[in-house]
C-alpha positions, 0 to 999 in steps of 0.5 A: 603744365602750370603755365598752360593752366595759368594761360587757360585761367586767364582766358576764363577771367578775361571772357566777361570783357568781350562778352560785355562788349558784344552785348553793349555794342552793335557787334562790330567786326573787332568785337566779334574777333575779340570774342571768338579769339578768346573762345578759340584760345581757351579751347586750344589751351584746354585741348593742349592741357588734355593732351599734355 
């Protein structure tokens, strides 16, 4: 449970990086994948935490 909480917290701490990239670039494909991937990982970990 602690490892899941730490992983979820890491996604929250990392989220400003892809957000800044989306705002600063022309929204290339890799940037979108990074942002959506971060959000998806955060949501998946939170779901896993709620069920565990």
